[in-house]
VMD Tcl script that draws the C-alpha trace (Angstrom):
set ca {
  {0.00 0.00 0.00}
  {0.99 3.65 -0.31}
  {1.55 5.71 2.82}
  {3.41 8.76 4.04}
  {6.50 7.58 5.90}
  {8.60 9.75 8.22}
  {12.11 8.41 8.91}
  {13.51 11.44 10.78}
  {12.25 14.73 12.15}
  {11.44 17.09 9.31}
  {12.15 20.79 8.99}
  {8.79 21.26 7.32}
  {5.77 19.07 6.62}
  {6.35 19.70 2.90}
  {9.34 17.35 3.19}
  {7.12 14.31 3.77}
  {7.56 11.38 1.38}
  {5.19 8.72 0.06}
  {6.41 5.12 0.16}
  {5.12 1.67 -0.74}
  {4.91 -0.35 2.47}
  {3.16 -3.58 3.50}
  {-0.48 -3.45 4.51}
  {-0.48 -3.58 8.34}
  {-1.52 -6.82 10.02}
  {-4.14 -6.16 12.70}
  {-3.39 -7.51 16.16}
  {-5.87 -9.05 18.57}
  {-8.80 -6.67 19.15}
  {-7.77 -4.51 16.20}
  {-9.53 -3.70 12.93}
  {-7.97 -3.32 9.50}
  {-9.70 -0.37 7.87}
  {-9.48 0.74 4.25}
  {-9.11 4.49 4.66}
  {-11.49 6.64 2.67}
  {-10.95 10.03 4.31}
  {-8.53 11.59 6.81}
  {-9.08 14.65 8.98}
  {-5.97 16.83 8.80}
  {-4.89 18.55 12.02}
  {-2.41 21.23 13.06}
  {-0.74 18.73 15.38}
  {0.16 16.60 12.33}
  {2.62 19.36 11.45}
  {4.07 19.43 14.95}
  {4.39 15.64 15.05}
  {6.49 15.28 11.88}
  {8.74 18.08 13.16}
  {9.24 16.40 16.54}
  {7.50 19.28 18.34}
  {4.40 17.40 19.53}
  {4.03 15.76 22.95}
  {3.71 12.38 21.23}
  {6.98 11.39 19.56}
  {6.53 8.03 17.81}
  {9.54 5.86 16.97}
  {10.86 5.96 13.39}
  {9.68 5.13 10.85}
  {6.06 6.15 11.29}
  {3.07 7.26 9.26}
  {1.45 10.46 10.60}
  {-2.26 11.17 10.69}
  {-4.81 10.56 13.44}
  {-8.47 10.99 12.42}
  {-9.90 8.74 9.72}
  {-13.03 7.17 8.28}
  {-13.27 4.07 6.16}
  {-14.48 0.51 5.75}
  {-13.63 -2.52 7.88}
  {-11.89 -5.15 5.75}
  {-10.62 -7.42 8.54}
  {-11.34 -7.90 12.24}
  {-10.20 -10.17 15.03}
  {-12.36 -13.14 15.94}
  {-12.74 -11.89 19.51}
  {-14.36 -8.57 18.56}
  {-18.09 -8.76 17.88}
  {-18.85 -5.03 17.69}
  {-17.97 -4.68 14.03}
  {-18.28 -6.79 10.90}
  {-16.56 -6.74 7.52}
  {-17.96 -3.92 5.44}
  {-18.96 -1.69 8.35}
  {-18.39 2.05 7.88}
  {-16.36 3.31 10.82}
  {-14.56 6.42 12.00}
  {-11.93 6.74 14.66}
  {-8.50 7.90 15.69}
  {-5.05 6.52 16.26}
  {-1.85 8.16 17.45}
  {-0.35 7.57 14.00}
  {-1.06 5.78 10.74}
  {-3.97 7.57 9.06}
  {-2.18 9.03 6.03}
  {-2.22 5.68 4.29}
  {-4.51 3.48 2.23}
  {-5.06 1.11 5.18}
  {-4.77 1.45 8.94}
  {-4.74 -1.13 11.75}
  {-6.40 0.36 14.81}
  {-7.84 -0.90 18.11}
  {-11.55 -1.59 17.72}
  {-12.09 0.37 20.94}
  {-10.92 3.49 19.10}
  {-13.60 3.20 16.41}
  {-17.30 4.00 16.15}
  {-19.99 3.22 13.59}
  {-20.64 6.09 11.20}
  {-24.24 7.32 11.58}
  {-26.34 6.76 8.47}
  {-26.77 10.50 8.01}
  {-23.01 11.11 7.67}
  {-20.61 10.44 4.81}
  {-16.96 9.40 5.11}
  {-15.67 12.95 4.71}
  {-17.88 14.30 7.49}
  {-17.11 11.43 9.85}
  {-13.33 11.70 9.30}
  {-13.24 15.07 11.00}
  {-15.38 14.29 14.03}
  {-13.51 11.90 16.30}
  {-11.25 14.47 17.97}
  {-12.84 17.86 17.33}
  {-16.42 17.34 18.48}
  {-15.86 15.39 21.72}
  {-13.06 17.83 22.58}
  {-15.43 20.76 22.20}
  {-18.36 19.04 23.93}
  {-16.31 17.88 26.93}
  {-14.56 21.24 27.11}
  {-17.79 23.23 27.17}
  {-20.03 20.87 29.14}
  {-17.77 18.98 31.53}
  {-15.08 21.62 32.10}
  {-16.76 24.90 31.21}
  {-20.21 23.94 32.56}
  {-21.94 26.08 29.94}
  {-25.53 26.94 30.84}
  {-28.37 28.46 28.85}
  {-27.89 32.22 28.62}
  {-24.14 32.14 29.28}
  {-21.82 34.30 27.22}
  {-19.20 32.05 25.58}
  {-16.08 33.34 23.84}
  {-14.67 30.83 21.33}
  {-11.17 31.47 20.03}
  {-10.15 30.21 16.57}
  {-13.88 29.87 15.99}
  {-13.55 29.09 12.28}
  {-11.26 26.09 12.82}
  {-12.20 22.46 13.42}
  {-12.66 22.52 17.20}
  {-13.75 26.15 17.04}
  {-16.73 25.59 14.73}
  {-17.66 22.54 16.79}
  {-17.58 24.70 19.92}
  {-19.75 27.40 18.32}
  {-22.36 24.85 17.24}
  {-22.39 23.04 20.60}
  {-22.54 26.25 22.63}
  {-25.52 27.44 20.59}
  {-27.21 24.06 21.00}
  {-26.81 24.53 24.76}
  {-28.54 27.91 24.58}
  {-25.47 30.10 25.03}
  {-24.71 33.47 23.46}
  {-21.54 33.07 21.40}
  {-18.79 35.51 20.50}
  {-16.62 34.00 17.77}
  {-13.00 35.20 17.79}
  {-11.00 34.67 14.59}
  {-7.80 35.99 13.05}
  {-9.37 37.86 10.14}
  {-12.65 39.48 9.14}
  {-12.74 37.13 6.15}
  {-13.83 34.33 8.51}
  {-16.73 36.20 10.07}
  {-19.31 34.82 7.62}
  {-18.50 31.15 8.27}
  {-18.88 31.77 12.02}
  {-22.22 33.55 11.75}
  {-23.46 30.77 9.46}
  {-22.75 28.33 12.32}
  {-24.76 30.42 14.79}
  {-22.29 32.86 16.32}
  {-24.08 35.93 17.69}
  {-21.06 38.23 17.28}
  {-17.64 38.01 15.61}
  {-14.40 39.75 16.54}
  {-10.82 39.75 15.27}
  {-8.47 38.70 18.07}
  {-5.53 40.19 16.19}
  {-6.92 43.66 16.82}
  {-5.40 45.73 19.65}
  {-8.63 46.24 21.62}
  {-10.62 43.04 21.11}
  {-11.07 42.53 24.86}
  {-12.76 45.95 25.06}
  {-15.11 44.87 22.28}
  {-16.03 41.74 24.24}
  {-16.81 43.84 27.31}
  {-18.99 46.17 25.21}
  {-20.91 43.25 23.70}
  {-21.60 41.79 27.15}
  {-22.72 45.06 28.70}
  {-19.51 45.39 30.70}
  {-19.98 42.02 32.43}
  {-17.54 39.93 30.41}
  {-17.97 36.36 29.18}
  {-18.87 33.45 31.42}
  {-16.78 30.91 29.52}
  {-13.66 31.18 27.35}
  {-12.88 28.24 25.07}
  {-9.27 28.54 23.94}
  {-7.40 26.25 21.53}
  {-4.96 29.05 20.63}
  {-3.15 30.31 23.72}
  {-5.05 33.50 24.57}
  {-5.99 32.82 28.18}
  {-3.86 35.63 29.59}
  {-5.49 38.30 27.42}
  {-8.94 36.74 27.86}
  {-8.60 37.40 31.60}
  {-9.35 41.05 30.77}
  {-12.84 40.20 29.56}
  {-13.85 37.26 31.76}
  {-16.84 37.67 34.07}
  {-16.86 37.17 37.83}
  {-16.96 33.39 38.49}
  {-15.99 32.78 34.86}
  {-14.44 29.59 33.51}
  {-11.50 29.57 31.09}
  {-10.96 26.27 29.28}
  {-7.48 25.53 27.89}
  {-7.73 23.22 24.88}
  {-4.48 23.83 23.00}
  {-1.71 26.18 21.97}
  {-2.07 26.67 18.23}
  {-0.21 29.97 18.50}
  {2.90 27.95 19.36}
  {3.58 29.53 22.75}
  {2.84 28.01 26.16}
  {1.33 30.79 28.22}
  {2.32 31.87 31.71}
  {-0.57 33.29 33.73}
  {-0.35 35.63 36.71}
  {-2.13 33.67 39.44}
  {-3.35 36.82 41.19}
  {-5.67 37.54 38.25}
  {-7.36 34.18 38.81}
  {-7.99 35.22 42.40}
  {-9.15 38.78 41.70}
  {-12.02 37.74 39.43}
  {-12.82 34.53 41.29}
  {-12.37 32.55 38.07}
  {-11.39 28.99 37.17}
  {-8.73 28.04 34.64}
  {-9.19 24.44 33.61}
  {-7.75 22.16 30.94}
  {-9.21 19.53 28.66}
  {-7.14 16.60 27.38}
  {-9.75 14.53 25.60}
  {-7.26 11.96 24.32}
  {-6.29 11.02 27.89}
  {-9.86 10.10 28.81}
  {-9.39 6.61 27.39}
  {-6.86 6.00 30.19}
  {-8.16 8.17 33.02}
  {-11.93 8.46 32.55}
  {-13.08 5.91 29.96}
  {-16.58 5.91 31.43}
  {-17.12 9.50 30.20}
  {-16.47 8.65 26.54}
  {-19.80 6.88 25.77}
  {-21.60 9.64 27.65}
  {-20.09 12.32 25.40}
  {-20.72 10.43 22.17}
  {-24.33 9.68 23.13}
  {-24.90 13.41 23.58}
  {-23.18 14.25 20.28}
  {-25.10 11.63 18.29}
  {-28.32 13.05 19.72}
  {-27.34 16.56 18.60}
  {-26.48 15.20 15.13}
  {-29.82 13.43 14.91}
  {-31.60 16.65 15.92}
  {-29.69 18.58 13.25}
  {-28.11 20.92 15.80}
  {-24.53 20.18 14.80}
  {-22.98 19.36 11.43}
  {-19.40 19.06 10.30}
  {-18.20 21.91 8.11}
  {-15.73 20.71 5.49}
  {-13.15 23.04 3.99}
  {-13.18 23.31 0.22}
  {-11.38 21.98 -1.66}
  {-11.06 18.42 -0.37}
  {-7.50 17.22 -1.02}
  {-7.33 14.09 -3.20}
  {-4.29 11.80 -3.02}
  {-1.51 11.36 -0.46}
  {0.59 13.75 -2.52}
  {-1.76 16.53 -1.47}
  {-1.31 16.02 2.28}
  {1.50 18.58 2.33}
  {-0.80 21.09 0.59}
  {-3.54 20.44 3.15}
  {-1.16 20.98 6.07}
  {0.34 24.07 4.46}
  {-3.13 25.58 4.17}
  {-3.72 24.86 7.87}
  {-0.34 26.32 8.86}
  {-1.05 29.48 6.83}
  {-4.44 29.86 8.55}
  {-6.19 29.79 5.20}
  {-8.75 27.17 6.19}
  {-12.06 26.94 8.00}
  {-13.86 23.95 9.47}
  {-12.26 20.58 8.92}
  {-9.62 19.92 6.26}
  {-10.11 16.51 4.63}
  {-7.66 14.36 2.66}
  {-8.71 11.39 0.52}
  {-5.67 9.06 0.43}
  {-6.71 7.12 -2.67}
  {-5.09 8.07 -5.96}
  {-7.11 10.88 -7.60}
  {-7.77 8.69 -10.64}
  {-9.75 6.29 -8.46}
  {-12.44 8.92 -7.76}
  {-13.43 9.23 -11.44}
}
mol new
graphics top color blue
foreach p $ca { graphics top sphere $p radius 0.5 }
foreach p [lrange $ca 0 end-1] q [lrange $ca 1 end] { graphics top cylinder $p $q radius 0.2 }
display resetview
């Protein structure tokens, strides 16, 4: 099969190479899935550069989120059958034509979703739901500030917050992304690259400030200026590339909580919460309250993975960036 193979840390994701390697052999309790679609992520870039917290041994195939068809399963697993449409995530291996993955890391694709939509859900939507509901405790009527609101987890957070009855301020890096945010339900949009965006947030909330900040960027310190009394700030990531240092006295002065969300670690530390989150998400999907927004164009062929990641790195994208690993000819 064809796959992207990384043999050493790369200076840039554009240096990735495609190789012919054997189809992986699934272990006990694993599925072999023919990959139809892959959800591209910013952390894919960090991983191939050796800058991510997970540093797999060489050689490895990057890529985490995927959707495809089960072509082989272990005899001990009865949850899936050959031909089932599944989506899931693995630490590595998705930028390939086939992936071997633990069955426990896969879910059936709802009938209402296609492969491309499902490929971008496994990390983004439970991250946003758990961040807003379990950590941020969003309630109806709350003001919620979502940073990087046009990105994968950001759009998910906007949709989920609105489904919960919150008032949403979408913060993005350019006015060109305002429309995509309002289309997803955002009540207001701001540019967090502006010098006085925290003042704008205070004006929009009548001087109170927001009840919840959802931050996958690294803007907690500045968001402290526009958080309400008893507010909750949820740290989801550091897409800006800098780990923030926060003055603890500001946490005290406004009586606020700063909390983190590491969804990937739930499988080890709180596995019982995972079905609970997915049950809530599937209900919202069924009710039509959330839907995956796919960036156009979709990238066809493993040779286009570097283009997909470049677009993400340049902040040109919105929603979820999708790669179809199969050769472009095969889609005709």
